[in-house]
C-alpha positions as CSV (number, residue, x, y, z in Angstrom):
1,X,24.4,-22.1,-14.2
2,X,22.3,-24.9,-14.2
3,X,21.4,-24.8,-10.7
4,X,19.9,-20.8,-11.1
5,X,17.8,-22.1,-13.8
6,X,16.7,-24.9,-11.7
7,X,15.5,-22.3,-9.3
8,X,14.3,-19.9,-11.3
9,X,12.0,-22.2,-12.4
10,X,11.0,-23.2,-9.3
11,X,10.4,-19.8,-8.1
12,X,8.3,-18.9,-11.6
13,X,6.8,-21.8,-10.9
14,X,5.4,-21.5,-7.6
15,X,4.3,-17.5,-8.6
16,X,3.1,-18.4,-11.8
17,X,-1.2,-17.5,-11.6
18,X,-2.8,-20.7,-11.6
19,X,-6.2,-21.5,-9.9
20,X,-3.4,-23.1,-7.1
21,X,-1.2,-20.5,-7.1
22,X,-4.0,-17.8,-6.4
23,X,-5.5,-20.1,-4.1
24,X,-2.8,-20.2,-1.7
25,X,-1.8,-16.6,-2.0
26,X,-5.5,-15.9,-0.8
27,X,-4.8,-18.1,2.3
28,X,-1.4,-16.7,2.6
29,X,-3.3,-12.7,2.8
30,X,-5.7,-14.7,5.3
31,X,-2.6,-15.3,7.5
32,X,-1.1,-12.1,6.8
33,X,-4.6,-10.2,8.2
34,X,-5.0,-12.1,11.2
35,X,-1.8,-11.3,12.6
36,X,-0.9,-14.9,12.9
37,X,2.3,-14.5,9.9
38,X,4.2,-12.4,12.3
39,X,4.4,-15.1,14.9
40,X,4.8,-18.2,12.3
41,X,7.8,-15.8,10.6
42,X,9.6,-15.5,14.1
43,X,9.0,-19.3,15.1
44,X,9.6,-20.5,11.4
45,X,11.7,-18.4,9.5
46,X,11.3,-16.6,5.9
47,X,12.7,-19.4,4.2
48,X,10.1,-21.8,5.8
49,X,7.3,-19.9,5.2
50,X,8.3,-19.8,1.4
51,X,9.1,-22.5,0.3
52,X,7.1,-25.1,-1.5
53,X,6.4,-27.2,1.1
54,X,4.8,-24.6,3.3
55,X,2.8,-23.5,0.3
56,X,1.6,-26.9,-0.3
57,X,0.6,-27.4,3.6
58,X,-1.2,-24.0,3.1
59,X,-3.1,-25.4,0.0
60,X,-4.6,-28.2,2.1
61,X,-6.0,-26.4,4.9
62,X,-9.6,-24.4,4.8
63,X,-8.0,-21.3,6.5
64,X,-11.1,-19.2,5.8
65,X,-12.9,-22.0,8.6
66,X,-10.1,-22.6,10.9
67,X,-9.2,-18.6,11.3
68,X,-12.8,-17.9,12.8
69,X,-12.3,-20.4,16.0
70,X,-9.2,-20.2,18.7
71,X,-9.5,-23.6,19.0
72,X,-8.9,-24.7,15.4
73,X,-6.5,-22.0,15.4
74,X,-4.1,-23.8,18.1
75,X,-4.8,-27.5,16.2
76,X,-3.7,-25.9,12.8
77,X,-0.5,-24.3,14.3
78,X,0.4,-27.8,16.0
79,X,-0.4,-29.6,12.9
80,X,2.1,-27.2,11.0
81,X,4.9,-27.8,14.3
82,X,4.4,-31.5,13.1
83,X,4.7,-30.8,9.1
84,X,7.9,-28.7,9.8
85,X,9.4,-31.5,11.9
86,X,8.4,-34.2,10.0
87,X,9.7,-32.5,6.9
88,X,13.0,-31.1,8.6
89,X,12.4,-27.6,7.1
Protein backbone atom coordinates (compact mmCIF):
# COMPACT_ATOMS: atom_id res chain seq x y z
CA UNK A 1 0.00 0.00 0.00
CA UNK A 2 2.84 2.37 0.84
CA UNK A 3 4.51 1.71 -2.52
CA UNK A 4 1.31 2.60 -4.31
CA UNK A 5 1.10 5.91 -2.45
CA UNK A 6 4.71 6.75 -3.33
CA UNK A 7 4.05 5.90 -6.97
CA UNK A 8 0.90 8.02 -7.02
CA UNK A 9 2.66 10.95 -5.34
CA UNK A 10 5.48 10.79 -7.91
CA UNK A 11 2.99 10.76 -10.77
CA UNK A 12 1.08 13.73 -9.39
CA UNK A 13 4.29 15.68 -8.81
CA UNK A 14 5.21 15.45 -12.49
CA UNK A 15 1.71 16.41 -13.65
CA UNK A 16 0.95 19.21 -11.21
CA UNK A 17 0.60 22.50 -13.16
CA UNK A 18 3.74 24.27 -11.97
CA UNK A 19 5.83 26.56 -14.14
CA UNK A 20 8.42 23.80 -14.54
CA UNK A 21 5.86 21.18 -15.56
CA UNK A 22 4.19 23.54 -18.03
CA UNK A 23 7.57 24.16 -19.66
CA UNK A 24 8.25 20.43 -19.89
CA UNK A 25 4.78 19.78 -21.33
CA UNK A 26 5.31 22.51 -23.91
CA UNK A 27 8.62 20.95 -24.98
CA UNK A 28 7.09 17.48 -25.16
CA UNK A 29 4.38 18.90 -27.44
CA UNK A 30 7.11 20.36 -29.65
CA UNK A 31 8.73 16.93 -29.94
CA UNK A 32 5.40 15.36 -30.85
CA UNK A 33 4.59 18.09 -33.37
CA UNK A 34 8.01 17.82 -35.04
CA UNK A 35 7.64 14.07 -35.55
CA UNK A 36 10.67 13.15 -33.46
CA UNK A 37 8.52 11.70 -30.68
CA UNK A 38 7.55 8.61 -32.68
CA UNK A 39 11.16 7.66 -33.38
CA UNK A 40 12.06 8.24 -29.71
CA UNK A 41 9.13 6.07 -28.66
CA UNK A 42 10.34 3.24 -30.90
CA UNK A 43 13.94 3.57 -29.72
CA UNK A 44 13.42 4.01 -25.96
CA UNK A 45 9.85 2.99 -25.25
CA UNK A 46 7.12 4.69 -23.26
CA UNK A 47 8.61 3.78 -19.88
CA UNK A 48 11.70 5.90 -20.53
CA UNK A 49 9.84 8.73 -22.25
CA UNK A 50 7.36 9.15 -19.41
CA UNK A 51 9.94 8.91 -16.63
CA UNK A 52 10.82 11.79 -14.34
CA UNK A 53 14.47 11.57 -15.47
CA UNK A 54 13.51 12.08 -19.12
CA UNK A 55 11.27 15.00 -18.17
CA UNK A 56 14.19 16.63 -16.35
CA UNK A 57 16.42 16.05 -19.39
CA UNK A 58 13.85 17.78 -21.60
CA UNK A 59 13.65 20.73 -19.22
CA UNK A 60 17.37 21.40 -19.59
CA UNK A 61 17.31 21.92 -23.35
CA UNK A 62 16.03 24.74 -25.53
CA UNK A 63 14.13 22.48 -27.92
CA UNK A 64 12.51 25.41 -29.68
CA UNK A 65 15.97 26.42 -30.96
CA UNK A 66 17.33 22.88 -31.43
CA UNK A 67 14.48 21.68 -33.64
CA UNK A 68 15.08 24.48 -36.14
CA UNK A 69 18.33 22.89 -37.38
CA UNK A 70 18.74 19.19 -38.29
CA UNK A 71 22.40 19.29 -37.20
CA UNK A 72 21.50 20.51 -33.72
CA UNK A 73 18.69 17.95 -33.59
CA UNK A 74 21.14 15.13 -34.36
CA UNK A 75 23.51 16.42 -31.68
CA UNK A 76 20.63 16.53 -29.19
CA UNK A 77 19.73 12.93 -30.02
CA UNK A 78 23.34 11.85 -29.36
CA UNK A 79 23.20 13.65 -26.01
CA UNK A 80 19.94 11.86 -25.25
CA UNK A 81 21.52 8.50 -26.14
CA UNK A 82 24.41 9.09 -23.77
CA UNK A 83 22.02 10.32 -21.04
CA UNK A 84 19.87 7.21 -21.31
CA UNK A 85 22.93 4.92 -21.25
CA UNK A 86 24.50 6.80 -18.34
CA UNK A 87 21.34 6.62 -16.23
CA UNK A 88 20.60 3.04 -17.42
CA UNK A 89 17.04 3.93 -18.32
